[in-house]
C-alpha positions, 0 to 999 in steps of 0.5 A: 179701263182705258175705254172708260178713261177716254169716255170721261175725257174732257176733250171727248165731252167737248167734242160731243157738245160741239156735235150737239150744237152743230146738230141744233144749228143744222136742224133749227127749223125743227128745234125752234118750233119744238122749243116754242111749243114747250115754252107755251106749254109751260105757261099754259099747263097751270091753267089746264090743271086748274080747269081739270080740277074744276071738272073741265074735260082735258080736250075742252081745256086744251081747246080753250087754251089753243084758241087763246094762244091763236087769238094772241098770235093773230093780234101780234101779227096784226099789230106788227106785220105791217110796221115791220114791212114798212120799217124794213123798206125805210132802212136805207133812208134811216141808214143814210140819215144816221150817217149824215148825223154822225158825220155832222156830229164829228165835224162839230167836235172838230171845230172845238179842237177834238180831232178825230179820224172820221173815216177810221171812226166811222168804219169802227163805229157805224150805228147804221148797222144797228138798223140792219141788225134790227130789221133782220131780227124783226123779220125773223120774229115776224116769220116765227109769228106767221109760220106757227102750224108746227108749233101749235101741233106740238103744243097740243100734243105736249099739253095732252101728255102733260097730265100723265107725265109725272106718273111716267116719271115716277114709273121709270125712276128708281127714286120715286120722290127725288126725280119727281121733286126735281121735275116739279122744281124745274117746272114751277121755277120756270113757270113762276118766272115766266108768269111774273115776267109776262105781266111785267113785260106787258106793263113795259110794252104798254108804257113804252108804246104810250111814251113813244106815241105821245112823242110821235116816234114812228111805229110805236106799236111795233116798238112796244111789242119789241119792248114786251118781248125783249123784257123777257131778257133780264138786265140787258133786254131793255137796253137792246130794245132802247138802242134802235128806238133812240136812234130812230127818235134822233133821226126823226125828231132830233137830239132832244126827242132822243134824250126824252126817249132815252129817259122814258126807257130809263124810267121804265127800266128802273121802275119795272126792272129794279123796283117791281120785279125784285119785290114780286120775284123775291130772290130773282132768277138766280143767274149772273149777268154774265151768264145771261149775256153769254146764253143770250149771245150763244142761243141767239147765234144757234137758234136765232131771235127765238133763242134770244127770247128763250135763253133765260128760261132754258138756262134757268132749267139747266141750272136747276137740273144741275143743282140736283146732283152733287157731281154737277152742283158746282156748275149750278153755282158757277151759273148763279149770282155772286150773292148766291155763292156768298150765301152758300159759303156763309152757310158752309162756314157756319156748319164747319164752326158748329 
């Protein structure tokens, strides 16, 4: 009994969690390609199953999907690799120019009686650091795009096993229907989210590219790709994508251009994030804004830029899995939105009244 009580201790569970996280961070070179392969497999599984229903052999379907993924990867590398390199080379110039603009702005305020301690304020708020962070993130993404052999290899093996996985799940499960339904719910939920999000992200990226190209902001293709990728992060992804571009427009073209750039991101974010996506997705992703931000921060720290991009799909899968058991359902509710919790509470009260 004493051994069982130790096993169920929250401290032991927390220690196990810390060990798992430390292991993931230490083996990030292996974990990131695996997660990317799973991410690609979830997106590509429905087309593969559709081709199988049409009589296309599995290996031919996998080959077609593989060639498609390689073509997209080569297109992204071609579009952004040179821009990332040039942007990284220009970082010192951008940082110095931004420091000068910040200093001039503070001096301008001091002329009108707004007295600020420039040295302390600059130390606390140094916008030039944003460019350094952006360069590090872009270089990380560029490295992932170019070093994809292990991703593709794992991707092929996952797809080749995907068709038979439901039968394996049925064979090892005591309850043949419940576990399979839960597996189907996780895959269909994540797949639907990724499919819709990919289309809306593509619209976002193309729109931002056109907007910046018309303005004449440097590296419009790169920023369009960044907007496309970061749009996978709901609520705050567009804000993260906008900050470095607005600062670059301020440095390159002045305050008016920075305002126009901000307006462009705001319009796209409202139309896509607040109008189009809710209508298409219906209930949405079912995750609170706080959970999205925490998962973005935590997985970004553990797995780097790829962890940031995959934070929402991974958290969604965990939430759906937790909702399948009565002992963990409360965790699923905590991860969800206030609206979802209010709906459950309303249903619970109605059942009590009946």
